C-alpha positions as CSV (number, residue, x, y, z in Angstrom):
1,M,-7.9,-23.1,14.4
2,E,-8.6,-20.4,11.8
3,K,-5.5,-19.1,10.0
4,F,-4.6,-15.4,10.5
5,A,-5.3,-14.7,6.8
6,E,-8.8,-16.0,7.0
7,Y,-9.4,-14.1,10.2
8,I,-8.4,-10.7,8.9
9,L,-9.9,-11.2,5.5
10,S,-13.2,-12.1,7.1
11,E,-13.2,-8.7,8.9
12,E,-14.9,-6.1,6.7
13,N,-14.6,-3.1,9.0
14,C,-11.5,-1.2,8.1
15,I,-10.9,0.2,11.6
16,K,-11.2,-3.2,13.2
17,K,-8.9,-4.5,10.5
18,M,-6.3,-1.9,11.5
19,E,-6.7,-2.9,15.2
20,I,-6.0,-6.5,14.2
21,V,-2.8,-5.4,12.5
22,Y,-1.9,-3.3,15.4
23,Y,-2.0,-6.3,17.7
24,L,-0.1,-8.4,15.1
25,Q,2.6,-5.8,15.2
26,K,2.8,-6.0,19.0
27,R,3.2,-9.8,18.8
28,T,5.5,-10.1,15.8
29,G,7.3,-6.7,15.4
30,I,6.0,-6.1,11.9
31,F,6.1,-2.6,10.4
32,F,2.9,-0.7,11.2
33,D,2.8,3.0,11.8
34,N,0.7,6.1,11.0
35,S,2.0,6.0,7.4
36,V,0.3,2.6,6.9
37,I,-3.0,4.0,8.2
38,L,-2.8,7.1,5.9
39,K,-2.1,5.0,2.9
40,T,-4.9,2.6,3.7
41,Q,-7.3,5.5,4.1
42,I,-6.2,6.9,0.7
43,A,-6.8,3.5,-0.9
44,K,-10.2,3.2,0.8
45,Y,-11.4,6.6,-0.5
46,F,-9.9,6.0,-3.9
47,I,-11.8,2.8,-4.4
48,E,-15.0,4.2,-3.0
49,I,-15.0,7.6,-4.7
50,M,-13.8,6.3,-8.1
51,N,-16.0,3.2,-7.9
52,L,-13.2,0.9,-8.8
53,D,-14.0,-2.7,-9.8
54,V,-11.8,-4.4,-7.2
55,D,-12.3,-6.3,-4.0
56,K,-12.0,-3.4,-1.6
57,N,-11.5,-5.7,1.4
58,L,-8.6,-7.5,-0.2
59,V,-6.9,-4.2,-1.3
60,L,-7.3,-2.7,2.2
61,T,-5.9,-5.8,3.9
62,A,-3.0,-5.8,1.4
63,C,-2.5,-2.1,2.1
64,L,-2.1,-2.8,5.8
65,L,0.3,-5.6,5.3
66,Y,2.3,-5.2,2.0
67,D,5.4,-3.8,3.7
68,C,5.2,-5.7,7.0
69,K,8.9,-6.6,6.9
70,K,10.0,-3.0,6.2
71,N,12.4,-1.6,8.8
72,D,11.8,2.1,9.6
73,S,15.5,2.8,10.2
74,P,17.6,4.0,7.3
75,Q,18.9,1.2,5.1
76,N,20.7,0.9,1.8
77,L,18.9,0.4,-1.5
78,D,19.6,-3.3,-1.7
79,K,17.9,-3.8,1.7
80,V,14.9,-1.7,0.6
81,K,14.5,-3.8,-2.5
82,Q,14.3,-7.0,-0.3
83,Y,11.4,-5.8,1.8
84,P,8.6,-6.7,-0.7
85,R,9.9,-10.3,-1.1
86,M,10.5,-10.7,2.6
87,S,7.0,-9.3,3.4
88,A,5.4,-11.7,0.8
89,E,7.2,-14.7,2.3
90,F,6.0,-13.7,5.8
91,L,2.4,-13.3,4.7
92,K,2.6,-16.7,3.1
93,T,3.3,-18.2,6.6
94,L,0.2,-16.5,7.9
95,G,-2.0,-18.4,5.4
96,F,-2.4,-15.8,2.6
97,S,-2.8,-17.0,-0.9
98,D,-0.1,-16.9,-3.6
99,R,-2.2,-14.2,-5.4
100,F,-2.5,-12.0,-2.3
101,C,1.3,-12.3,-1.7
102,K,2.0,-11.4,-5.3
103,I,-0.3,-8.3,-5.0
104,C,1.7,-7.2,-1.9
105,E,5.1,-7.9,-3.5
106,Q,4.1,-6.0,-6.7
107,H,3.3,-2.8,-4.8
108,S,6.9,-1.9,-5.8
109,R,8.5,-2.8,-9.0
110,Y,11.6,-4.5,-7.4
111,S,10.3,-8.0,-8.2
112,D,9.6,-9.2,-11.7
113,L,6.6,-11.5,-11.1
114,G,5.1,-11.4,-14.5
115,E,1.9,-9.6,-15.3
116,R,0.9,-7.1,-12.6
117,E,-2.2,-7.5,-10.6
118,K,-4.7,-4.6,-10.8
119,E,-4.7,-4.4,-7.0
120,S,-0.9,-3.9,-7.1
121,D,-1.3,-0.8,-9.2
122,I,-3.6,0.7,-6.5
123,L,-1.0,-0.2,-3.8
124,E,1.8,1.4,-5.9
125,L,-0.1,4.7,-6.3
126,V,-1.1,5.0,-2.6
127,D,2.3,3.9,-1.4
128,Q,4.2,6.5,-3.5
129,F,1.7,9.3,-3.2
130,G,1.1,8.8,0.5
131,G,4.8,8.6,1.2
132,M,5.4,11.9,-0.6
133,L,2.8,13.7,1.6
134,L,4.7,12.8,4.8
135,H,7.7,14.4,6.3
136,R,10.8,12.3,6.4
137,P,14.1,12.9,8.2
138,E,15.8,13.8,4.9
139,R,13.1,16.0,3.4
140,M,9.9,17.9,4.1
141,A,6.5,16.6,2.8
142,F,5.5,17.5,-0.7
143,N,2.4,19.5,-1.4
144,V,-0.4,17.6,-3.2
145,E,0.3,19.2,-6.6
146,D,4.1,18.4,-6.5
147,A,3.4,14.9,-5.3
148,I,1.1,14.1,-8.2
149,C,3.6,15.7,-10.6
150,L,6.5,13.6,-9.2
151,L,4.4,10.5,-9.2
152,E,3.5,10.8,-12.8
153,Y,6.7,12.3,-14.4
154,R,9.4,10.8,-12.2
155,N,8.3,7.7,-10.3
156,L,6.1,6.2,-12.9
157,K,7.8,7.6,-16.0
158,G,7.8,4.9,-18.7
159,K,5.8,2.6,-16.5
160,E,2.2,1.4,-17.0
161,N,-0.2,1.9,-14.1
162,R,-3.8,1.2,-15.2
163,Y,-5.2,3.6,-12.5
164,L,-2.9,6.6,-12.8
165,E,-5.4,8.8,-14.7
166,Q,-8.2,7.9,-12.3
167,F,-6.0,8.5,-9.3
168,K,-5.1,12.0,-10.6
169,E,-8.9,12.7,-11.0
170,F,-9.5,11.3,-7.5
171,V,-6.9,13.7,-6.0
172,R,-8.5,16.6,-7.9
173,K,-11.9,15.7,-6.5
174,M,-10.5,15.3,-2.9
175,E,-8.8,18.7,-3.2
176,G,-12.2,20.2,-3.9
177,I,-13.6,18.6,-0.8
178,L,-10.7,19.1,1.7
179,I,-9.8,22.4,3.3
C-alpha cells in the first residue's frame, strides 16, 4: 500500500491536495482551517508570479501540513514552540522524508536544525504574513502595508530570509492587481 506522503506528493493539483488534507484532518484531527488555505494560496502565487526556483508541489504540500499538530486554542509560548517539532514527528510517521520534515519544522525559528532550507524561508514568509492579514481574538487584522513593515522590521529583524526582498516585490505586484 502506498504511503500517505507518496499519495499527496503525487497529486499536483492544489485544490485536490487541499481536499486530501481536509479528509486527513477528519480522520486524525490535525490542524487544518481557512488560514492554512490562505497561506497555501499566498505561497502558490508567490512561487508562480516571482518564478522561484523551487519545487512548487513540495512547498505547497509542506504549506498545507507544516503546522498540523498546532492547536487552535490559546496556549502558552512553550507549547507554541513545540508545534513545529511535533508536526515534523507526525509527518515522519506518514512517510515524509527527513528533508520534508526539516522544511516544515524550519517554518518557524524555534528549532535549530542547522542550515535553513530555501523552502522553509518561503513557509516562514507566508506563515507570518498570512497570519497578520487575519483577525484573531486578541487583535484585528493588519492591513497589507503594516503587515509587510512588521514582517521586515519586527519579526525578521536581524534574521536572514533569502526571499524577503522578492516577497515584498510580490506583495507590491499583487496590490496593483487586487482591488
